C-alpha positions in Angstrom: 45.3 -30.0 -24.8 43.4 -26.9 -24.1 40.1 -26.3 -25.8 41.3 -23.5 -28.0 44.0 -25.8 -29.5 41.2 -28.3 -30.3 39.2 -25.5 -32.0 42.2 -24.5 -34.1 42.2 -28.1 -35.4 38.6 -27.7 -36.4 37.0 -29.6 -33.4 33.9 -28.2 -31.7 33.1 -26.0 -34.7 29.6 -27.3 -35.1 28.4 -26.1 -31.7 29.9 -22.7 -32.3 28.1 -22.4 -35.7 24.7 -23.2 -34.1 25.3 -20.7 -31.4 26.3 -18.0 -33.9 23.0 -18.4 -35.8 20.8 -17.8 -32.8 20.9 -14.0 -32.9 20.7 -13.4 -36.6 23.1 -10.7 -37.7 24.6 -10.1 -34.2 28.3 -11.1 -34.3 30.3 -13.0 -31.7 33.1 -11.1 -30.1 36.1 -13.4 -30.7 38.4 -14.4 -27.9 41.7 -12.5 -28.4 44.7 -14.5 -29.5 46.8 -12.5 -27.2 45.9 -10.5 -24.1 49.4 -10.1 -22.7 48.6 -6.5 -21.6 46.0 -8.0 -19.3 48.6 -10.2 -17.5 50.7 -7.8 -15.5 51.9 -10.4 -13.1 55.6 -10.7 -12.5 57.8 -12.7 -10.2 57.1 -16.0 -8.6 53.8 -18.0 -8.9 52.3 -20.4 -6.4 54.3 -23.6 -6.6 52.7 -26.5 -8.6 54.4 -28.9 -6.2 52.4 -27.6 -3.2 50.5 -30.3 -1.3 47.2 -29.1 0.1 46.3 -29.9 3.7 43.6 -32.4 2.6 46.3 -34.5 1.1 48.9 -34.3 3.8 46.7 -34.6 6.9 43.2 -35.3 8.3 41.0 -33.2 10.4 40.2 -34.6 13.9 37.7 -37.4 13.6 34.1 -37.2 14.9 31.2 -39.6 14.5 28.9 -38.4 11.7 25.3 -37.6 12.4 25.8 -37.0 16.1 25.6 -33.2 16.3 22.3 -31.3 16.0 21.7 -29.1 13.0 22.0 -25.4 13.5 18.9 -23.6 12.2 19.5 -19.9 11.8 17.0 -17.5 13.4 14.9 -15.1 11.3 16.2 -11.6 11.1 14.0 -9.1 13.0 13.5 -5.4 11.8 14.7 -2.5 13.8 13.6 1.1 14.3 15.3 3.2 11.6 15.4 6.2 13.9 18.2 4.3 15.9 20.6 4.6 12.9 23.5 6.9 13.7 24.3 8.5 11.4 20.9 8.6 9.7 20.1 7.1 6.3 21.2 9.1 3.3 18.7 8.4 0.5 20.8 10.3 -2.1 23.4 7.5 -2.0 21.0 5.0 -3.5 19.5 4.7 -6.9 15.7 5.0 -7.1 15.4 5.2 -3.3 12.3 7.3 -3.6 10.7 4.9 -6.0 11.1 2.1 -3.6 11.2 3.6 0.0 12.2 1.0 2.6 9.3 -0.6 4.5 11.6 -2.6 6.8 15.0 -1.8 8.3 17.7 -4.2 9.6 21.1 -3.9 11.2 24.0 -6.3 11.5 27.2 -6.2 13.5 30.2 -8.2 12.1 32.4 -9.5 14.8 34.9 -12.3 15.7 34.0 -15.1 18.1 34.4 -18.8 18.8 32.2 -21.3 17.1 31.7 -25.0 17.9 31.5 -27.0 14.7 30.7 -30.1 16.8 30.2 -30.9 20.4 33.0 -33.5 20.5 36.5 -32.3 21.4 38.5 -30.6 20.0 35.7 -28.8 18.2 33.5 -28.5 21.3 33.6 -28.8 25.1 32.4 -32.4 25.2 28.8 -31.6 26.3 26.5 -33.7 24.0 24.5 -31.6 21.6 26.2 -28.3 22.5 27.3 -26.6 19.3 27.6 -23.2 17.8 27.9 -20.4 20.4 26.4 -22.4 23.2 28.5 -23.9 26.1 32.0 -22.8 27.1 32.7 -19.5 25.4 36.4 -20.2 25.5 36.1 -23.4 23.4 35.7 -23.5 19.6 37.3 -22.4 16.4 37.8 -18.7 15.9 35.3 -17.4 13.4 33.6 -14.3 11.9 29.9 -13.8 11.6 26.9 -11.6 11.7 25.2 -10.6 14.9 27.2 -13.3 16.7 26.4 -16.3 14.6 27.4 -18.1 11.4 25.7 -18.5 9.0 24.0 -15.1 9.5 20.4 -14.7 10.3 17.9 -15.7 7.6 16.0 -12.9 6.0 12.4 -13.2 5.1 11.7 -10.5 2.5 8.6 -9.9 0.3 8.2 -8.6 -3.2 6.9 -5.1 -3.0 8.4 -4.5 0.5 11.8 -2.8 0.0 14.4 -3.4 2.7 17.2 -1.2 4.1 20.1 -3.0 5.8 23.1 -1.4 7.6 26.1 -3.6 8.3 28.6 -2.4 10.9 32.2 -3.7 10.8 33.5 -4.3 14.3 36.1 -6.9 13.4 39.6 -6.5 14.8 42.1 -4.9 12.6 44.8 -6.9 10.7 47.1 -8.6 13.2 44.9 -7.9 16.2 42.4 -10.8 15.8 42.5 -14.6 15.9 41.3 -15.2 12.4 44.6 -14.6 10.6 44.0 -15.9 7.1 41.2 -13.4 6.1 41.0 -9.7 5.6 38.7 -7.7 8.0 37.6 -5.4 5.2 34.5 -7.1 3.8 31.9 -6.3 1.2 28.7 -8.3 1.4 27.0 -9.3 -1.9 23.3 -10.3 -2.1 23.5 -13.2 -4.6 21.6 -12.8 -7.1 19.5 -9.8 -6.0 18.1 -7.4 -8.6 20.0 -4.7 -6.8 21.6 -1.4 -7.8 25.4 -1.5 -7.9 26.0 0.6 -4.8 24.0 -1.9 -2.7 25.0 -5.1 -4.5 28.1 -5.7 -2.5 30.5 -5.7 -5.5 34.2 -6.6 -4.8 35.3 -2.9 -4.8 32.8 -1.8 -2.2 34.6 -2.9 1.0 34.4 -1.2 4.4 37.1 -1.4 7.1 36.9 -2.0 10.8 35.0 0.9 12.5 33.0 1.6 9.3 29.6 0.6 8.0 27.9 0.0 4.7 24.2 0.6 3.8 22.3 -1.6 1.4 18.9 -0.8 -0.2 17.1 -3.8 -1.6 14.2 -2.8 -3.8 12.7 -6.4 -3.9 11.2 -5.9 -7.3 10.9 -8.3 -10.2 13.3 -7.5 -13.0 11.8 -5.4 -15.8 8.4 -4.8 -14.0 9.2 -2.7 -10.9 5.6 -1.6 -10.6 2.1 -3.2 -10.8 3.2 -6.7 -11.6 0.8 -9.7 -11.7 0.8 -12.7 -9.3 2.1 -14.8 -12.2 5.1 -12.6 -13.0 7.9 -14.7 -14.5 10.9 -12.9 -13.0 10.1 -13.5 -9.4 12.9 -15.3 -7.5 12.8 -17.1 -4.1 16.1 -18.4 -2.6 18.9 -15.9 -2.5 21.9 -15.8 -0.2 24.5 -13.2 0.9 28.2 -13.7 1.3 31.5 -11.8 1.4 32.8 -10.6 -2.0 36.0 -8.7 -1.0 38.4 -8.0 -3.9 41.2 -10.6 -3.7 39.9 -12.0 -0.4 36.4 -13.5 -1.2 37.5 -17.1 -0.6 39.1 -16.5 2.8 36.4 -14.2 4.1 33.6 -16.6 3.2 35.6 -19.4 4.7 35.9 -17.3 7.9 32.1 -17.2 8.3 30.5 -14.6 6.1 27.5 -16.2 4.5 23.7 -16.5 5.1 20.3 -16.8 3.4 17.9 -14.1 2.0 14.5 -15.6 1.2 12.1 -13.6 -0.8 8.3 -14.4 -0.9 5.4 -13.3 -3.0 1.7 -14.0 -3.5 2.4 -17.5 -4.9 5.4 -18.6 -2.9 3.8 -17.0 0.1 5.5 -18.5 3.2 2.2 -20.0 4.3 1.3 -23.6 3.7 -2.3 -22.9 4.8 -2.8 -19.9 2.4 -6.3 -19.8 1.1 -5.4 -17.6 -1.8 -6.1 -19.9 -4.9 -2.9 -18.6 -6.5 -0.7 -19.8 -3.6 1.5 -22.8 -4.0 1.2 -23.8 -0.3 4.7 -25.1 -0.1 5.9 -26.3 3.3 6.5 -23.3 5.5 7.5 -22.2 9.0 9.6 -24.8 10.8 9.1 -27.1 7.7 11.1 -24.7 5.4 14.7 -25.1 6.3 17.7 -23.5 4.5 20.9 -25.6 4.4 24.3 -24.2 3.4 27.2 -26.5 2.8 30.8 -25.6 3.4 33.6 -28.1 3.5 36.4 -27.3 6.0 39.8 -28.4 7.0 40.8 -28.3 10.7 44.1 -28.4 12.7 44.5 -31.0 15.4 43.4 -28.4 18.0 40.1 -27.9 16.1 41.0 -24.6 14.5 40.2 -23.9 10.9 43.0 -24.3 8.3 43.6 -22.2 5.2 46.2 -23.4 2.8 49.1 -21.0 2.4 52.6 -21.4 1.1 55.6 -19.5 2.5 59.2 -20.5 2.5 59.5 -20.4 6.3 56.2 -22.3 6.9 54.4 -19.4 8.6 50.9 -18.2 7.8 51.3 -14.8 6.1 49.1 -11.9 7.1 47.6 -9.6 4.5 50.3 -7.0 3.7 49.7 -3.2 3.4 50.4 -1.8 0.0 53.3 0.7 -0.3 50.7 3.2 -1.5 46.9 3.0 -1.4 45.3 2.2 -4.7 42.0 3.5 -6.1 39.8 0.6 -7.1 36.4 2.4 -7.7 35.0 2.0 -4.2 31.5 3.7 -4.2 32.4 5.6 -1.0 35.9 6.6 -2.3 37.8 4.3 0.0 41.2 3.2 -1.4 42.5 -0.3 -1.2 45.3 -0.3 1.3 46.1 -4.1 1.3 47.9 -6.1 -1.3 46.5 -9.3 -2.6 48.2 -12.4 -1.1 47.2 -14.5 -4.0 50.8 -15.6 -4.7 50.9 -17.1 -1.2 47.7 -19.0 -0.9 46.4 -22.0 -2.9 45.7 -21.2 -6.5 43.6 -24.2 -7.6 41.1 -24.5 -4.9 40.5 -25.1 -1.2 38.8 -28.3 -0.1 38.1 -29.7 3.4 37.6 -33.3 4.6 34.7 -32.3 6.9 31.4 -31.3 5.2 29.5 -28.9 7.3 25.8 -27.9 7.1 25.0 -24.5 8.5 28.5 -24.6 9.9 28.0 -27.9 11.9 30.0 -31.0 10.9 27.7 -33.7 9.4 24.7 -32.9 11.6 21.4 -34.6 12.2 17.8 -33.3 12.4 14.8 -34.9 14.0 11.9 -34.6 11.5 8.1 -35.1 11.7 6.6 -37.6 9.2 5.3 -35.1 6.7 6.7 -32.9 3.9 9.6 -30.5 4.3 11.1 -27.9 2.0 14.9 -27.9 2.2 16.9 -25.2 0.4 20.3 -26.6 -0.4 23.1 -24.2 -1.2 26.8 -24.9 -1.9 28.6 -22.1 -0.1 32.1 -23.2 -1.3 34.8 -22.3 -1.4 35.8 -25.0 -4.0 34.1 -28.4 -3.6 31.4 -29.6 -6.0 28.8 -32.0 -4.8 26.4 -34.6 -6.2 23.9 -35.2 -3.5 22.0 -38.5 -3.1 19.4 -39.6 -0.6 20.1 -42.9 1.2 17.2 -44.4 3.3 18.3 -46.5 6.3 15.3 -48.4 7.6 15.0 -49.1 11.3 16.9 -52.3 12.2 14.8 -55.3 11.1 12.9 -53.5 8.4 15.1 -54.1 5.4 18.2 -53.0 3.7 19.3 -49.4 2.9 18.2 -48.1 -0.4 18.4 -44.8 -2.4 15.4 -42.5 -3.0 14.6 -39.5 -5.1 14.4 -35.7 -4.5 11.4 -33.7 -5.5 13.2 -30.7 -7.1 11.4 -27.3 -7.0 14.0 -24.9 -8.2 17.4 -24.3 -9.8 19.5 -21.4 -8.5 16.7 -20.5 -6.2 14.2 -19.9 -9.0 11.1 -22.1 -9.1 10.8 -24.4 -12.1 7.9 -24.6 -14.5 7.0 -27.9 -12.7 8.6 -30.0 -10.0 11.0 -32.7 -11.1 11.8 -36.1 -9.6 15.5 -36.5 -9.6 17.8 -39.2 -8.1 20.7 -36.8 -7.6 21.4 -33.1 -7.3 24.5 -31.6 -8.9 25.3 -28.8 -6.5 28.2 -26.6 -7.7 29.4 -23.6 -5.8 26.6 -21.0 -5.4 24.0 -23.3 -6.9 20.7 -23.5 -4.9 18.2 -26.3 -5.2 15.0 -26.2 -3.3 13.7 -29.7 -2.8 10.8 -31.4 -1.0 11.4 -34.6 1.0 8.2 -36.3 2.1 9.0 -38.2 5.3 5.4 -39.5 5.6 6.4 -42.4 3.3 9.0 -43.5 5.8 8.4 -45.1 9.2 9.2 -44.0 12.8 12.8 -44.8 13.4 13.9 -44.7 9.8 16.9 -42.5 8.8 17.2 -40.6 5.6 20.7 -39.5 4.9 22.3 -37.1 2.4 25.6 -38.2 0.9 28.0 -36.8 -1.6 29.2 -39.2 -4.4 31.2 -36.7 -6.5 34.9 -37.0 -6.3 36.9 -33.8 -6.6 40.6 -33.3 -7.2 42.7 -32.9 -4.1 43.7 -29.4 -5.2 40.0 -28.4 -5.6 40.3 -27.3 -9.2 37.6 -29.6 -10.5 36.1 -33.1 -10.5 38.2 -36.2 -11.2 35.5 -37.8 -13.3 34.9 -40.6 -10.8 32.0 -41.4 -8.6 32.5 -42.1 -5.0 31.0 -45.4 -3.9 30.3 -47.3 -0.7 32.5 -46.3 2.2 34.2 -43.7 0.0 31.0 -41.6 -0.2 31.1 -38.5 2.0 28.4 -38.1 4.7 26.6 -34.8 4.6 23.7 -34.9 7.1 20.9 -37.2 8.5 17.2 -36.8 9.0 15.6 -39.0 11.7 12.0 -39.8 11.3 10.0 -39.5 14.5 6.6 -40.5 15.7 3.3 -40.9 13.8 2.4 -39.2 10.6 1.6 -35.5 11.1 -1.3 -33.5 9.5 0.2 -31.8 6.5 -1.6 -28.9 4.7 1.3 -28.3 2.4 1.3 -29.4 -1.3 3.6 -30.2 -4.2 2.1 -28.1 -6.9 1.6 -29.6 -10.4 2.9 -26.4 -12.1 4.9 -23.4 -10.8 6.4 -20.5 -12.6 6.5 -20.0 -16.4 9.8 -19.0 -17.9 10.1 -15.5 -19.3 9.8 -15.2 -23.1 13.0 -15.1 -25.0 12.8 -12.4 -27.7 15.8 -12.5 -30.1 14.7 -9.1 -31.5 15.9 -7.6 -28.2 19.5 -8.9 -28.6 21.9 -6.1 -29.2 25.2 -7.8 -28.7 26.7 -11.3 -28.5 29.9 -12.0 -26.5 32.3 -14.8 -26.0 34.1 -15.3 -22.7 36.9 -17.8 -22.5 38.0 -19.2 -19.1 41.6 -20.3 -18.9 44.8 -20.7 -16.7 47.6 -18.4 -17.8 50.9 -17.5 -16.3 50.0 -19.1 -12.9 46.6 -17.4 -12.5 43.0 -17.7 -13.8 41.9 -15.5 -16.6 38.8 -14.4 -18.5 39.6 -13.7 -22.2 43.3 -13.8 -21.3 43.0 -11.0 -18.7 43.2 -10.8 -15.0 40.6 -8.8 -13.0 41.1 -5.0 -13.0 38.4 -3.2 -11.1 39.1 0.0 -13.0 38.8 -1.6 -16.5 35.3 -2.0 -18.0 35.3 -5.2 -20.0 31.7 -4.8 -21.3 29.4 -1.8 -21.5 25.8 -3.1 -21.7 23.0 -0.8 -22.5 20.1 -0.6 -20.0 17.0 -2.3 -21.3 18.8 -4.4 -23.8 19.4 -8.2 -24.1 22.6 -10.0 -25.0 23.7 -13.5 -25.7 26.8 -14.7 -23.9 28.9 -17.8 -24.5 31.1 -19.2 -21.8 33.9 -21.5 -22.9 36.2 -23.6 -20.6 39.7 -23.9 -22.2 40.8 -26.5 -19.8 40.2 -30.3 -19.8 40.9 -30.8 -16.1 39.3 -28.0 -14.2 35.8 -26.7 -13.6 34.3 -23.2 -13.2 30.9 -22.5 -11.7 30.6 -19.0 -13.4 28.2 -16.4 -11.9 27.1 -13.1 -13.4 25.5 -10.6 -11.1 22.2 -8.7 -11.2 19.9 -10.6 -13.6 18.9 -14.2 -14.2 19.6 -15.8 -17.6 18.2 -18.8 -19.6 20.5 -21.4 -21.1 20.2 -21.9 -24.9 22.8 -24.6 -25.4 25.2 -26.8 -23.6 27.9 -28.1 -25.9 25.5 -27.8 -28.8 22.6 -29.6 -27.2 19.4 -28.0 -25.7 19.3 -27.6 -22.0 18.1 -30.5 -19.9 14.9 -30.4 -17.9 16.6 -29.2 -14.7 18.7 -26.7 -16.8 15.5 -25.2 -18.2 15.3 -22.5 -15.5 16.2 -19.0 -14.7 19.8 -19.3 -13.5 22.7 -17.2 -12.3 25.4 -19.8 -12.3 26.8 -21.8 -15.3 28.3 -25.2 -14.4 31.2 -25.0 -16.8 32.9 -28.4 -16.7 36.2 -29.4 -18.5 36.0 -28.4 -22.1 32.4 -27.2 -21.8 30.7 -24.4 -23.8 27.4 -22.9 -22.6 25.4 -20.2 -24.3 22.6 -18.2 -22.7 20.2 -15.3 -23.1 19.9 -12.5 -20.6 18.5 -9.0 -20.1 19.8 -5.9 -18.1 17.1 -3.6 -16.7 16.0 -1.0 -14.1 19.4 0.2 -12.7 22.8 1.6 -13.9 26.3 1.0 -12.6 29.1 -1.5 -12.3 28.9 -5.2 -11.6 31.0 -8.3 -12.1 31.1 -11.8 -13.6 33.4 -14.4 -12.1 34.2 -18.0 -11.3 32.4 -19.0 -8.1 35.2 -21.3 -7.1 36.1 -18.3 -5.1 39.8 -19.3 -5.0 39.8 -18.9 -8.8 38.0 -15.6 -8.4 40.6 -14.3 -6.0 43.3 -15.4 -8.4 41.7 -13.0 -10.8 39.1 -15.0 -12.8 36.7 -12.1 -12.8 35.7 -9.2 -15.1 33.8 -6.0 -14.6 30.8 -5.0 -16.7 28.7 -1.9 -16.5 25.1 -1.0 -17.3 25.1 2.2 -19.2 22.6 4.6 -20.9 21.2 3.5 -24.2 23.6 4.6 -27.0 26.6 4.4 -24.7 27.3 0.6 -25.0 30.3 -1.0 -26.6 
């Protein structure tokens, strides 16, 4: 039974009534009984009988925790006078208000990447992973400036950034990565960024072209003269491909990385003498970790699940005629979606990678570390646990807790001690692990105990136990305790005040599976259709409802953070009391939140971040418009 059928029988009405009362006289926009005009699909759909590769085969085996962790280098600024052609400020909103203080440049190329040193992934040289070792060995991959994930950006509030990305990928049919489209658009998730720099799905650029991004690095709503205790400041962001119809394949091919943004309090300096500073672990003790699960062929090459009658892997097909999709530079879309040929439910792999290395290890000093966990997708959901394995002779393994600092990259009001982390796609959790409480030779391992359906559409409802748990990575405690100036602060960032008087509109969005594709309010994504016109400077209350009882949707809306008001009629939990940009919408769930839209104009999107669902059209466009022009 779908949720809407239950609601017709009167079930779940209590939660809806509570949500409706929160905004006074503002009415809920009802989910349409019929949105057939939004389902233009015709012809065949992806076969339900398809068996994904994770069910039919296994990736080549390697021994977990034997490959060193890849730690991405910090991006370094360049001289803007080297840009050819030069920067065009008129292409960017409020460029003169926030003139760039640092400039960066990336080149996007194809190369081989060693996911592990053991064959067939690597050349057999112990410890040699990534781009090191034999250049003719490794899985074909895409990346930024020759690596994947891309370089980690260290940005600062009040220090605007300009970034040029150059597409030097081979054209369709000319490269070795055959399952993706070399026409990317790179989204800064969840930057408070103007539309033309946000990396929306329509703003792709083809081989031989470039795209310029202007990141103002301002707190939402207070672009000038903010205080040190501003409640809108974020910290852990990331960037990834967002190409219309090809997000999942392009992220899987290698396009992801971290963008960390600091301020007076989260200052990137554990020795900071400023009394306002949190003094969180910094430098080599602040490590971003992005999880991607991957399937591999027997030869070590990456697999993407396609269906075709003759068993071949289809290439993206040119459209009969180019289609205008609203690209900010006027570029038409010349390639057709291949959504009817590749997996509809999800794409899961049997090898969990961290920073694109299979189940790595990291030697750690016996002191505090800050780890920034991110689920990069494409479809697997995680529930992470810490397992401590004492040195032989010191006792039995046991489970320990995380000190959780943030949810979706936004610092909480106070740290939380949690035994597990629910890490859905695009979720970010900053945690502290204090290795000083362990001994030299002890191992602290991260495991996943959340079972997910073989097709990747959502969790099974079961917990993995014992040998069925999935290894993620291992920390190896080394040496004596280290001097440690870092701290775990007692309090962190206050939440912004929620003012119901600002609420102009209340909307209901229903996520469903119709006619073989994924829909929002009964419609497929149309980049030329505006599904919501939101007035700049206003607030709205949105409700997300999952119609299915067997699939899950981590739903992301661009541009601004929100605060959850209710989850299935209950108040948010301690870890949910945060500024967020992803809703974990489990089977039958209904979540209501409050959000604002400020500072810029233009088009953005909201979508499921199981990016296979996104590519199969579970996305909608919303625009920020002038006051008085909203719907």
